[in-house]
Biopython code that builds the backbone (N, CA, C, O; Angstrom):
import numpy as np
from Bio.PDB.StructureBuilder import StructureBuilder

atoms = [
    (1, "MET", "N", (0.964, -1.240, -0.008)),
    (1, "MET", "CA", (0.021, -0.096, -0.375)),
    (1, "MET", "C", (0.987, 1.171, 0.361)),
    (1, "MET", "O", (1.554, 1.449, 1.418)),
    (2, "LYS", "N", (0.707, 1.742, -1.115)),
    (2, "LYS", "CA", (1.202, 3.623, -1.395)),
    (2, "LYS", "C", (0.593, 4.454, -0.093)),
    (2, "LYS", "O", (-0.613, 4.580, 0.116)),
    (3, "ASP", "N", (1.580, 4.965, 0.693)),
    (3, "ASP", "CA", (1.731, 5.795, 1.206)),
    (3, "ASP", "C", (1.808, 6.965, 0.374)),
    (3, "ASP", "O", (2.931, 7.121, -0.107)),
    (4, "THR", "N", (0.662, 8.136, -0.055)),
    (4, "THR", "CA", (1.034, 9.152, -0.540)),
    (4, "THR", "C", (1.586, 10.344, -0.007)),
    (4, "THR", "O", (2.247, 11.078, -0.741)),
    (5, "LEU", "N", (1.330, 10.712, 1.570)),
    (5, "LEU", "CA", (1.788, 11.710, 1.898)),
    (5, "LEU", "C", (3.334, 11.837, 2.451)),
    (5, "LEU", "O", (3.795, 12.875, 2.926)),
    (6, "GLN", "N", (3.989, 10.714, 2.320)),
    (6, "GLN", "CA", (5.033, 10.010, 2.874)),
    (6, "GLN", "C", (5.805, 9.765, 1.633)),
    (6, "GLN", "O", (7.005, 9.549, 1.801)),
    (7, "ASN", "N", (5.398, 9.756, 0.546)),
    (7, "ASN", "CA", (5.707, 8.316, -0.389)),
    (7, "ASN", "C", (6.639, 7.422, -0.168)),
    (7, "ASN", "O", (7.831, 7.394, -0.476)),
    (8, "THR", "N", (5.794, 6.513, 0.541)),
    (8, "THR", "CA", (6.498, 5.343, 1.412)),
    (8, "THR", "C", (5.498, 3.969, 0.708)),
    (8, "THR", "O", (4.412, 3.930, 0.129)),
    (9, "TYR", "N", (6.316, 3.142, 1.036)),
    (9, "TYR", "CA", (5.486, 2.325, -0.011)),
    (9, "TYR", "C", (5.175, 0.681, 2.019)),
    (9, "TYR", "O", (6.076, 0.424, 2.818)),
    (10, "THR", "N", (4.198, 0.282, 2.055)),
    (10, "THR", "CA", (4.368, -0.409, 3.151)),
    (10, "THR", "C", (3.264, -1.642, 3.265)),
    (10, "THR", "O", (2.068, -1.613, 2.972)),
    (11, "TYR", "N", (4.270, -3.021, 3.923)),
    (11, "TYR", "CA", (3.863, -4.128, 3.396)),
    (11, "TYR", "C", (4.361, -4.537, 4.448)),
    (11, "TYR", "O", (5.544, -4.317, 4.711)),
    (12, "ASN", "N", (3.357, -5.378, 5.453)),
    (12, "ASN", "CA", (3.621, -6.562, 6.652)),
    (12, "ASN", "C", (4.265, -5.259, 7.689)),
    (12, "ASN", "O", (5.367, -5.133, 8.223)),
    (13, "GLY", "N", (3.381, -4.631, 7.690)),
    (13, "GLY", "CA", (4.137, -3.577, 8.817)),
    (13, "GLY", "C", (5.741, -3.428, 9.015)),
    (13, "GLY", "O", (6.451, -3.724, 9.976)),
    (14, "LYS", "N", (6.132, -2.706, 7.413)),
    (14, "LYS", "CA", (7.247, -2.127, 7.582)),
    (14, "LYS", "C", (7.147, -1.462, 6.317)),
    (14, "LYS", "O", (6.794, -1.832, 5.197)),
    (15, "ALA", "N", (7.623, -0.202, 6.877)),
    (15, "ALA", "CA", (8.099, 0.525, 5.670)),
    (15, "ALA", "C", (9.013, 1.470, 4.414)),
    (15, "ALA", "O", (9.708, 2.464, 4.624)),
    (16, "TYR", "N", (8.747, 0.804, 3.112)),
    (16, "TYR", "CA", (10.184, 1.024, 2.434)),
    (16, "TYR", "C", (9.773, 2.237, 1.413)),
    (16, "TYR", "O", (8.653, 2.563, 1.020)),
    (17, "PRO", "N", (11.113, 2.819, 1.102)),
    (17, "PRO", "CA", (11.016, 3.922, 0.552)),
    (17, "PRO", "C", (10.285, 3.745, -1.247)),
    (17, "PRO", "O", (9.434, 4.546, -1.633)),
    (18, "CYS", "N", (10.614, 2.998, -1.835)),
    (18, "CYS", "CA", (9.854, 2.641, -2.973)),
    (18, "CYS", "C", (9.790, 1.145, -3.659)),
    (18, "CYS", "O", (10.374, 0.307, -2.972)),
    (19, "CYS", "N", (9.383, 0.791, -4.500)),
    (19, "CYS", "CA", (9.058, -0.490, -4.348)),
    (19, "CYS", "C", (9.760, -1.765, -4.794)),
    (19, "CYS", "O", (9.254, -2.886, -4.847)),
    (20, "ALA", "N", (11.080, -1.396, -5.124)),
    (20, "ALA", "CA", (12.133, -2.052, -5.456)),
    (20, "ALA", "C", (12.417, -1.763, -4.072)),
    (20, "ALA", "O", (11.821, -2.687, -3.518)),
    (21, "SER", "N", (12.867, -1.175, -3.292)),
    (21, "SER", "CA", (13.166, -1.609, -1.792)),
    (21, "SER", "C", (12.100, -2.500, -1.425)),
    (21, "SER", "O", (12.544, -3.489, -0.841)),
    (22, "LEU", "N", (11.271, -2.500, -1.514)),
    (22, "LEU", "CA", (9.978, -3.671, -0.818)),
    (22, "LEU", "C", (10.254, -5.016, -1.437)),
    (22, "LEU", "O", (10.271, -6.085, -0.828)),
    (23, "THR", "N", (10.461, -4.837, -2.678)),
    (23, "THR", "CA", (10.957, -6.061, -2.702)),
    (23, "THR", "C", (12.108, -7.189, -2.295)),
    (23, "THR", "O", (12.143, -8.351, -1.891)),
    (24, "MET", "N", (13.242, -5.873, -2.736)),
    (24, "MET", "CA", (14.792, -6.211, -2.359)),
    (24, "MET", "C", (14.503, -6.396, -0.907)),
    (24, "MET", "O", (15.281, -7.267, -0.519)),
    (25, "GLY", "N", (13.691, -5.954, 0.162)),
    (25, "GLY", "CA", (13.044, -5.818, 1.546)),
    (25, "GLY", "C", (12.744, -7.175, 1.556)),
    (25, "GLY", "O", (13.372, -7.611, 2.521)),
    (26, "VAL", "N", (11.949, -8.383, 0.865)),
    (26, "VAL", "CA", (11.380, -9.190, 1.300)),
    (26, "VAL", "C", (11.550, -10.476, 0.883)),
    (26, "VAL", "O", (11.059, -11.471, 1.418)),
    (27, "ILE", "N", (12.823, -10.416, -0.863)),
    (27, "ILE", "CA", (13.449, -11.535, -1.250)),
    (27, "ILE", "C", (15.131, -11.602, -0.790)),
    (27, "ILE", "O", (15.860, -12.579, -0.620)),
    (28, "GLY", "N", (15.376, -10.264, -0.683)),
    (28, "GLY", "CA", (17.372, -10.013, -0.932)),
    (28, "GLY", "C", (18.048, -10.820, 0.472)),
    (28, "GLY", "O", (17.718, -11.551, 1.406)),
    (29, "GLY", "N", (18.826, -10.357, 0.087)),
    (29, "GLY", "CA", (20.168, -11.199, 1.296)),
    (29, "GLY", "C", (20.364, -12.641, 0.094)),
    (29, "GLY", "O", (19.944, -12.951, -1.020)),
    (30, "LYS", "N", (21.284, -13.216, 1.176)),
    (30, "LYS", "CA", (22.425, -14.074, 1.084)),
    (30, "LYS", "C", (21.164, -15.232, -0.077)),
    (30, "LYS", "O", (21.097, -15.284, -1.305)),
    (31, "TRP", "N", (20.269, -16.071, 1.099)),
    (31, "TRP", "CA", (19.681, -16.814, 0.869)),
    (31, "TRP", "C", (18.132, -17.151, 0.443)),
    (31, "TRP", "O", (17.599, -18.239, 0.223)),
    (32, "LYS", "N", (17.475, -15.480, 0.401)),
    (32, "LYS", "CA", (15.829, -15.967, 0.137)),
    (32, "LYS", "C", (16.162, -16.390, -1.103)),
    (32, "LYS", "O", (16.062, -17.611, -1.218)),
    (33, "THR", "N", (16.481, -15.883, -1.961)),
    (33, "THR", "CA", (16.206, -15.746, -3.382)),
    (33, "THR", "C", (16.507, -17.588, -3.737)),
    (33, "THR", "O", (15.594, -18.338, -4.083)),
    (34, "VAL", "N", (18.205, -18.112, -3.522)),
    (34, "VAL", "CA", (18.290, -19.105, -3.351)),
    (34, "VAL", "C", (17.009, -20.211, -3.025)),
    (34, "VAL", "O", (16.543, -20.992, -3.854)),
    (35, "ILE", "N", (16.529, -20.054, -1.475)),
    (35, "ILE", "CA", (15.281, -20.425, -1.317)),
    (35, "ILE", "C", (14.234, -20.852, -2.309)),
    (35, "ILE", "O", (13.736, -21.948, -2.563)),
    (36, "LEU", "N", (14.011, -19.327, -2.916)),
    (36, "LEU", "CA", (12.505, -19.776, -4.149)),
    (36, "LEU", "C", (12.755, -20.349, -5.057)),
    (36, "LEU", "O", (11.988, -21.009, -5.758)),
    (37, "TYR", "N", (14.619, -20.066, -5.262)),
    (37, "TYR", "CA", (14.980, -20.760, -6.412)),
    (37, "TYR", "C", (14.485, -22.514, -6.663)),
    (37, "TYR", "O", (14.072, -22.966, -7.730)),
    (38, "HIS", "N", (14.625, -23.119, -5.658)),
    (38, "HIS", "CA", (14.913, -24.469, -4.858)),
    (38, "HIS", "C", (13.033, -24.902, -5.103)),
    (38, "HIS", "O", (12.644, -25.971, -5.573)),
    (39, "LEU", "N", (12.010, -23.605, -4.579)),
    (39, "LEU", "CA", (11.115, -24.232, -4.214)),
    (39, "LEU", "C", (10.118, -23.994, -5.276)),
    (39, "LEU", "O", (8.965, -24.375, -5.078)),
    (40, "ILE", "N", (10.558, -23.172, -6.823)),
    (40, "ILE", "CA", (9.486, -22.914, -7.839)),
    (40, "ILE", "C", (8.906, -24.519, -8.577)),
    (40, "ILE", "O", (7.890, -24.621, -9.266)),
    (41, "ASN", "N", (9.859, -25.674, -8.209)),
    (41, "ASN", "CA", (9.126, -27.022, -8.887)),
    (41, "ASN", "C", (8.461, -27.563, -7.934)),
    (41, "ASN", "O", (7.676, -28.460, -8.243)),
    (42, "GLY", "N", (8.589, -27.178, -6.557)),
    (42, "GLY", "CA", (6.979, -27.570, -5.612)),
    (42, "GLY", "C", (8.016, -27.842, -3.920)),
    (42, "GLY", "O", (9.124, -27.515, -3.496)),
    (43, "LYS", "N", (6.853, -28.598, -3.438)),
    (43, "LYS", "CA", (7.619, -28.506, -1.868)),
    (43, "LYS", "C", (8.252, -29.142, -1.541)),
    (43, "LYS", "O", (8.218, -30.344, -1.808)),
    (44, "LEU", "N", (9.021, -28.628, -0.885)),
    (44, "LEU", "CA", (10.562, -29.349, 0.159)),
    (44, "LEU", "C", (10.347, -29.538, 1.256)),
    (44, "LEU", "O", (9.365, -28.963, 1.725)),
    (45, "ARG", "N", (11.071, -30.324, 2.043)),
    (45, "ARG", "CA", (10.926, -30.592, 3.365)),
    (45, "ARG", "C", (12.326, -29.489, 3.520)),
    (45, "ARG", "O", (13.030, -28.898, 2.702)),
    (46, "TYR", "N", (12.288, -29.585, 5.139)),
    (46, "TYR", "CA", (13.455, -29.106, 5.346)),
    (46, "TYR", "C", (14.959, -29.686, 5.410)),
    (46, "TYR", "O", (15.866, -28.898, 5.677)),
    (47, "ASN", "N", (15.172, -30.708, 5.231)),
    (47, "ASN", "CA", (16.646, -31.386, 4.909)),
    (47, "ASN", "C", (16.568, -31.723, 3.256)),
    (47, "ASN", "O", (17.388, -32.260, 2.511)),
    (48, "GLU", "N", (15.556, -31.309, 3.072)),
    (48, "GLU", "CA", (15.857, -31.706, 1.109)),
    (48, "GLU", "C", (16.507, -30.093, 0.920)),
    (48, "GLU", "O", (17.529, -29.987, 0.243)),
    (49, "LEU", "N", (15.762, -28.590, 1.661)),
    (49, "LEU", "CA", (16.808, -27.510, 1.207)),
    (49, "LEU", "C", (18.179, -27.332, 1.874)),
    (49, "LEU", "O", (19.080, -26.532, 1.623)),
    (50, "ARG", "N", (18.075, -28.372, 2.861)),
    (50, "ARG", "CA", (19.843, -28.406, 3.745)),
    (50, "ARG", "C", (20.743, -28.916, 2.427)),
    (50, "ARG", "O", (21.690, -28.351, 1.879)),
    (51, "LYS", "N", (20.237, -29.916, 2.188)),
    (51, "LYS", "CA", (21.099, -30.961, 1.297)),
    (51, "LYS", "C", (21.671, -29.512, -0.281)),
    (51, "LYS", "O", (22.794, -29.054, -0.492)),
    (52, "LEU", "N", (20.299, -29.210, -1.064)),
    (52, "LEU", "CA", (20.499, -28.272, -2.199)),
    (52, "LEU", "C", (21.491, -26.738, -1.321)),
    (52, "LEU", "O", (22.204, -25.885, -1.850)),
    (53, "MET", "N", (21.242, -26.867, -0.359)),
    (53, "MET", "CA", (22.268, -25.940, 0.042)),
    (53, "MET", "C", (23.071, -26.248, 1.058)),
    (53, "MET", "O", (22.631, -25.955, 2.170)),
    (54, "PRO", "N", (24.377, -26.875, 0.994)),
    (54, "PRO", "CA", (25.032, -27.251, 2.212)),
    (54, "PRO", "C", (26.018, -26.388, 2.388)),
    (54, "PRO", "O", (26.985, -26.757, 3.055)),
    (55, "THR", "N", (25.995, -25.283, 1.925)),
    (55, "THR", "CA", (27.145, -23.894, 3.273)),
    (55, "THR", "C", (26.206, -23.440, 3.727)),
    (55, "THR", "O", (26.605, -22.631, 4.565)),
    (56, "VAL", "N", (24.738, -23.449, 3.696)),
    (56, "VAL", "CA", (23.931, -22.673, 4.913)),
    (56, "VAL", "C", (23.969, -23.030, 5.631)),
    (56, "VAL", "O", (23.705, -24.232, 5.636)),
    (57, "THR", "N", (24.353, -22.324, 7.036)),
    (57, "THR", "CA", (23.569, -22.968, 8.410)),
    (57, "THR", "C", (22.437, -23.013, 8.789)),
    (57, "THR", "O", (21.705, -22.072, 8.481)),
    (58, "GLU", "N", (21.788, -24.363, 9.763)),
    (58, "GLU", "CA", (20.814, -23.728, 10.051)),
    (58, "GLU", "C", (19.981, -22.992, 10.607)),
    (58, "GLU", "O", (18.756, -23.037, 10.495)),
    (59, "ARG", "N", (20.682, -22.216, 11.291)),
    (59, "ARG", "CA", (20.405, -21.522, 11.997)),
    (59, "ARG", "C", (19.614, -20.533, 10.975)),
    (59, "ARG", "O", (18.466, -20.091, 10.912)),
    (60, "THR", "N", (20.548, -20.435, 10.372)),
    (60, "THR", "CA", (20.374, -19.060, 8.856)),
    (60, "THR", "C", (19.259, -19.285, 8.118)),
    (60, "THR", "O", (18.469, -18.384, 7.839)),
    (61, "LEU", "N", (19.051, -21.119, 7.568)),
    (61, "LEU", "CA", (17.990, -21.404, 6.723)),
    (61, "LEU", "C", (16.455, -21.074, 7.363)),
    (61, "LEU", "O", (15.382, -20.676, 6.911)),
    (62, "SER", "N", (16.982, -21.471, 8.666)),
    (62, "SER", "CA", (15.428, -21.689, 9.549)),
    (62, "SER", "C", (15.116, -19.936, 9.577)),
    (62, "SER", "O", (14.072, -19.379, 9.238)),
    (63, "LEU", "N", (16.181, -19.402, 10.012)),
    (63, "LEU", "CA", (15.799, -17.820, 10.174)),
    (63, "LEU", "C", (15.228, -17.121, 8.699)),
    (63, "LEU", "O", (14.327, -16.293, 8.560)),
    (64, "GLN", "N", (16.100, -17.774, 7.648)),
    (64, "GLN", "CA", (15.464, -16.893, 6.508)),
    (64, "GLN", "C", (13.843, -17.308, 6.155)),
    (64, "GLN", "O", (12.882, -16.547, 6.048)),
    (65, "LEU", "N", (13.903, -19.187, 5.977)),
    (65, "LEU", "CA", (12.520, -19.297, 6.137)),
    (65, "LEU", "C", (11.594, -19.138, 6.839)),
    (65, "LEU", "O", (10.471, -19.359, 6.385)),
    (66, "LYS", "N", (11.744, -18.755, 8.012)),
    (66, "LYS", "CA", (11.032, -18.214, 8.992)),
    (66, "LYS", "C", (10.564, -16.240, 8.977)),
    (66, "LYS", "O", (9.798, -15.533, 9.631)),
    (67, "LYS", "N", (11.412, -16.048, 7.993)),
    (67, "LYS", "CA", (11.023, -14.051, 7.426)),
    (67, "LYS", "C", (9.952, -14.814, 6.147)),
    (67, "LYS", "O", (8.753, -14.535, 6.130)),
    (68, "LEU", "N", (10.531, -15.731, 5.177)),
    (68, "LEU", "CA", (9.791, -15.588, 4.125)),
    (68, "LEU", "C", (8.302, -15.955, 4.843)),
    (68, "LEU", "O", (7.364, -15.319, 4.363)),
    (69, "GLU", "N", (8.082, -16.567, 5.549)),
    (69, "GLU", "CA", (6.784, -17.274, 5.743)),
    (69, "GLU", "C", (5.893, -15.696, 6.634)),
    (69, "GLU", "O", (4.736, -15.290, 6.521)),
    (70, "ASP", "N", (6.843, -15.268, 7.313)),
    (70, "ASP", "CA", (6.451, -13.843, 7.743)),
    (70, "ASP", "C", (5.802, -13.237, 6.749)),
    (70, "ASP", "O", (4.593, -13.011, 6.681)),
    (71, "ASP", "N", (6.514, -13.019, 6.095)),
    (71, "ASP", "CA", (5.903, -12.344, 4.394)),
    (71, "ASP", "C", (5.131, -12.544, 3.960)),
    (71, "ASP", "O", (4.378, -11.592, 3.755)),
    (72, "HIS", "N", (4.720, -13.866, 3.498)),
    (72, "HIS", "CA", (3.587, -14.721, 3.163)),
    (72, "HIS", "C", (3.911, -15.475, 1.519)),
    (72, "HIS", "O", (3.160, -15.761, 0.587)),
    (73, "ILE", "N", (5.611, -15.628, 1.758)),
    (73, "ILE", "CA", (5.766, -15.854, 0.354)),
    (73, "ILE", "C", (6.167, -17.417, 0.300)),
    (73, "ILE", "O", (6.296, -18.141, -0.687)),
    (74, "ILE", "N", (6.304, -17.678, 1.515)),
    (74, "ILE", "CA", (6.343, -19.269, 1.555)),
    (74, "ILE", "C", (5.109, -19.871, 3.009)),
    (74, "ILE", "O", (4.681, -19.331, 4.029)),
    (75, "GLU", "N", (4.912, -21.285, 2.334)),
    (75, "GLU", "CA", (3.819, -21.756, 3.715)),
    (75, "GLU", "C", (4.524, -22.318, 4.223)),
    (75, "GLU", "O", (5.659, -22.176, 3.768)),
    (76, "ARG", "N", (4.407, -23.200, 5.325)),
    (76, "ARG", "CA", (5.234, -24.202, 6.320)),
    (76, "ARG", "C", (3.963, -25.037, 6.391)),
    (76, "ARG", "O", (2.804, -24.673, 6.590)),
    (77, "LYS", "N", (4.599, -26.551, 6.123)),
    (77, "LYS", "CA", (3.263, -27.391, 6.978)),
    (77, "LYS", "C", (3.736, -28.350, 7.764)),
    (77, "LYS", "O", (4.914, -28.502, 7.439)),
    (78, "VAL", "N", (3.475, -29.034, 8.571)),
    (78, "VAL", "CA", (4.037, -29.585, 9.569)),
    (78, "VAL", "C", (3.271, -30.656, 10.097)),
    (78, "VAL", "O", (2.254, -30.347, 10.717)),
    (79, "PHE", "N", (3.556, -31.835, 9.976)),
    (79, "PHE", "CA", (2.508, -32.836, 9.414)),
    (79, "PHE", "C", (3.359, -33.870, 11.330)),
    (79, "PHE", "O", (4.504, -34.208, 11.628)),
    (80, "THR", "N", (2.074, -33.971, 12.032)),
    (80, "THR", "CA", (2.633, -34.496, 13.378)),
    (80, "THR", "C", (1.538, -36.047, 13.233)),
    (80, "THR", "O", (1.623, -36.567, 14.346)),
    (81, "LYS", "N", (1.053, -36.504, 12.769)),
    (81, "LYS", "CA", (0.538, -37.546, 12.580)),
    (81, "LYS", "C", (0.967, -38.292, 12.823)),
    (81, "LYS", "O", (0.419, -38.699, 13.847)),
    (82, "LYS", "N", (1.971, -39.094, 12.466)),
    (82, "LYS", "CA", (3.257, -39.767, 12.643)),
    (82, "LYS", "C", (4.738, -39.452, 12.625)),
    (82, "LYS", "O", (5.466, -38.787, 11.888)),
    (83, "PRO", "N", (4.940, -40.333, 13.944)),
    (83, "PRO", "CA", (6.487, -39.555, 13.841)),
    (83, "PRO", "C", (7.174, -40.646, 12.888)),
    (83, "PRO", "O", (6.983, -41.853, 12.736)),
    (84, "PRO", "N", (8.084, -39.686, 12.288)),
    (84, "PRO", "CA", (8.720, -38.439, 13.011)),
    (84, "PRO", "C", (8.298, -37.549, 11.966)),
    (84, "PRO", "O", (8.092, -37.615, 10.755)),
    (85, "LEU", "N", (8.230, -36.421, 13.170)),
    (85, "LEU", "CA", (7.772, -34.936, 12.475)),
    (85, "LEU", "C", (8.056, -34.388, 11.164)),
    (85, "LEU", "O", (9.194, -34.157, 10.755)),
    (86, "LYS", "N", (7.014, -34.194, 10.536)),
    (86, "LYS", "CA", (7.932, -33.216, 8.620)),
    (86, "LYS", "C", (6.977, -31.947, 8.261)),
    (86, "LYS", "O", (5.824, -31.548, 8.092)),
    (87, "VAL", "N", (8.623, -31.567, 8.279)),
    (87, "VAL", "CA", (7.953, -30.045, 7.918)),
    (87, "VAL", "C", (8.285, -30.313, 6.579)),
    (87, "VAL", "O", (9.158, -30.992, 6.038)),
    (88, "GLU", "N", (7.012, -29.330, 6.036)),
    (88, "GLU", "CA", (7.554, -29.133, 4.065)),
    (88, "GLU", "C", (6.927, -27.546, 3.753)),
    (88, "GLU", "O", (5.974, -26.932, 4.232)),
    (89, "TYR", "N", (7.841, -27.244, 2.823)),
    (89, "TYR", "CA", (7.789, -25.489, 2.518)),
    (89, "TYR", "C", (7.256, -25.609, 1.643)),
    (89, "TYR", "O", (7.050, -26.769, 1.285)),
    (90, "LYS", "N", (6.713, -24.444, 0.772)),
    (90, "LYS", "CA", (6.031, -24.272, -0.980)),
    (90, "LYS", "C", (5.580, -22.706, -0.511)),
    (90, "LYS", "O", (5.420, -22.179, 0.590)),
    (91, "LEU", "N", (5.449, -22.203, -1.997)),
    (91, "LEU", "CA", (5.492, -20.856, -2.345)),
    (91, "LEU", "C", (3.787, -20.712, -2.570)),
    (91, "LEU", "O", (2.899, -21.369, -3.113)),
    (92, "THR", "N", (3.910, -19.443, -1.809)),
    (92, "THR", "CA", (1.985, -19.233, -1.657)),
    (92, "THR", "C", (1.478, -18.846, -3.173)),
    (92, "THR", "O", (2.208, -18.762, -4.161)),
    (93, "ASP", "N", (0.358, -18.675, -3.135)),
    (93, "ASP", "CA", (0.152, -17.536, -4.130)),
    (93, "ASP", "C", (0.936, -16.536, -4.341)),
    (93, "ASP", "O", (1.223, -16.330, -5.521)),
    (94, "LEU", "N", (1.381, -15.835, -3.542)),
    (94, "LEU", "CA", (1.671, -14.422, -3.526)),
    (94, "LEU", "C", (3.344, -15.224, -3.581)),
    (94, "LEU", "O", (4.078, -14.731, -4.438)),
    (95, "GLY", "N", (3.693, -15.886, -3.107)),
    (95, "GLY", "CA", (5.373, -16.556, -3.919)),
    (95, "GLY", "C", (5.176, -16.895, -5.038)),
    (95, "GLY", "O", (6.293, -17.082, -5.520)),
    (96, "GLU", "N", (4.505, -17.076, -5.693)),
    (96, "GLU", "CA", (4.250, -17.898, -7.424)),
    (96, "GLU", "C", (4.208, -16.318, -8.177)),
    (96, "GLU", "O", (4.619, -16.046, -9.305)),
    (97, "THR", "N", (3.586, -15.398, -7.189)),
    (97, "THR", "CA", (4.506, -14.147, -8.199)),
    (97, "THR", "C", (5.485, -14.114, -9.201)),
    (97, "THR", "O", (5.491, -13.902, -10.413)),
    (98, "LEU", "N", (6.755, -14.532, -7.869)),
    (98, "LEU", "CA", (7.650, -13.956, -7.950)),
    (98, "LEU", "C", (8.377, -15.305, -8.602)),
    (98, "LEU", "O", (9.179, -15.859, -7.851)),
    (99, "ILE", "N", (8.235, -15.733, -9.564)),
    (99, "ILE", "CA", (8.575, -17.112, -10.024)),
    (99, "ILE", "C", (9.208, -16.309, -11.907)),
    (99, "ILE", "O", (10.207, -16.757, -12.470)),
    (100, "PRO", "N", (8.653, -15.561, -12.294)),
    (100, "PRO", "CA", (9.499, -14.934, -13.306)),
    (100, "PRO", "C", (10.923, -14.434, -12.697)),
    (100, "PRO", "O", (12.090, -14.818, -12.765)),
    (101, "LEU", "N", (10.101, -13.212, -11.969)),
    (101, "LEU", "CA", (11.768, -12.536, -11.071)),
    (101, "LEU", "C", (12.972, -13.416, -11.043)),
    (101, "LEU", "O", (14.035, -13.109, -11.583)),
    (102, "ILE", "N", (12.680, -14.920, -10.156)),
    (102, "ILE", "CA", (13.384, -15.448, -9.507)),
    (102, "ILE", "C", (13.935, -16.053, -10.872)),
    (102, "ILE", "O", (15.166, -16.062, -10.857)),
    (103, "GLU", "N", (13.430, -16.526, -11.966)),
    (103, "GLU", "CA", (14.141, -17.019, -13.021)),
    (103, "GLU", "C", (14.823, -16.178, -13.984)),
    (103, "GLU", "O", (15.588, -16.683, -14.805)),
    (104, "SER", "N", (14.556, -14.671, -13.937)),
    (104, "SER", "CA", (14.917, -13.789, -14.831)),
    (104, "SER", "C", (16.899, -13.051, -13.756)),
    (104, "SER", "O", (17.849, -12.379, -14.159)),
    (105, "ILE", "N", (16.564, -13.709, -12.395)),
    (105, "ILE", "CA", (17.531, -13.135, -11.873)),
    (105, "ILE", "C", (18.959, -15.127, -12.058)),
    (105, "ILE", "O", (20.140, -15.344, -12.327)),
    (106, "ALA", "N", (18.038, -15.739, -11.786)),
    (106, "ALA", "CA", (19.037, -17.597, -12.379)),
    (106, "ALA", "C", (19.627, -16.596, -13.706)),
    (106, "ALA", "O", (20.769, -16.137, -13.725)),
    (107, "LYS", "N", (18.421, -16.334, -14.976)),
    (107, "LYS", "CA", (18.670, -16.367, -16.493)),
    (107, "LYS", "C", (20.474, -15.431, -16.646)),
    (107, "LYS", "O", (21.591, -15.644, -17.118)),
    (108, "TRP", "N", (19.789, -14.461, -15.956)),
    (108, "TRP", "CA", (21.096, -13.257, -15.825)),
    (108, "TRP", "C", (22.252, -13.813, -15.364)),
    (108, "TRP", "O", (23.344, -13.799, -15.931)),
    (109, "GLY", "N", (21.834, -14.546, -13.792)),
    (109, "GLY", "CA", (23.528, -15.502, -13.579)),
    (109, "GLY", "C", (24.299, -16.631, -14.271)),
    (109, "GLY", "O", (25.461, -17.016, -14.140)),
    (110, "ASP", "N", (23.267, -17.048, -15.066)),
    (110, "ASP", "CA", (23.994, -17.814, -16.352)),
    (110, "ASP", "C", (24.500, -16.736, -16.878)),
    (110, "ASP", "O", (25.427, -16.173, -16.293)),
    (111, "PHE", "N", (24.195, -16.433, -17.606)),
    (111, "PHE", "CA", (24.459, -15.313, -18.857)),
    (111, "PHE", "C", (25.813, -14.603, -18.342)),
    (111, "PHE", "O", (26.653, -14.517, -19.237)),
    (112, "VAL", "N", (26.216, -14.063, -17.069)),
    (112, "VAL", "CA", (27.350, -13.483, -16.346)),
    (112, "VAL", "C", (27.976, -14.522, -16.683)),
    (112, "VAL", "O", (28.696, -14.439, -17.678)),
    (113, "VAL", "N", (27.859, -16.171, -15.746)),
    (113, "VAL", "CA", (28.619, -16.977, -15.778)),
    (113, "VAL", "C", (29.399, -17.381, -16.918)),
    (113, "VAL", "O", (30.626, -17.465, -16.880)),
    (114, "GLN", "N", (28.471, -17.714, -18.265)),
    (114, "GLN", "CA", (28.879, -17.646, -19.399)),
    (114, "GLN", "C", (29.566, -16.991, -20.839)),
    (114, "GLN", "O", (30.247, -17.388, -21.784)),
    (115, "LYS", "N", (28.859, -15.596, -20.315)),
    (115, "LYS", "CA", (29.411, -14.286, -21.072)),
    (115, "LYS", "C", (31.646, -14.060, -20.828)),
    (115, "LYS", "O", (32.695, -14.092, -21.472)),
    (116, "TYR", "N", (30.846, -13.754, -18.795)),
    (116, "TYR", "CA", (32.265, -13.288, -18.657)),
    (116, "TYR", "C", (33.550, -14.149, -17.479)),
    (116, "TYR", "O", (34.460, -13.700, -16.782)),
    (117, "SER", "N", (32.934, -15.777, -17.779)),
    (117, "SER", "CA", (33.923, -16.556, -16.791)),
    (117, "SER", "C", (34.388, -16.552, -17.540)),
    (117, "SER", "O", (35.501, -17.078, -17.578)),
]
sb = StructureBuilder()
sb.init_structure("model")
sb.init_model(0)
sb.init_chain("A")
sb.init_seg("    ")
for serial, (resi, resn, name, xyz) in enumerate(atoms, 1):
    if name == "N":
        sb.init_residue(resn, " ", resi, " ")
    sb.init_atom(name, np.array(xyz, "f"), 0.0, 1.0, " ", f" {name:<3s}", serial, name[0])
structure = sb.get_structure()
């Protein structure tokens, strides 16, 4: 939502000076985009994400997943019917709107590697 008096954008209780800042606030950082990239093809369990991202610490992964969940980008589903406990993550409808952006970011990274490495 845009606040025309102060020319800021507010999302999830946080104010941003522009739309680009809002976007980067939600998906920016070293790991959030990587998490979203891996969730494009469907839901994954926590340990599956860990295997796909071996250099991220458990604490960092947990914190980034929580932030993405708080921003309504991913959904966390806990299965408690039978042990062991199972937790799955998937993109929400809002998160799915980021797929073209994440794919463009990945395509740009591939271009840089091909052209300049």
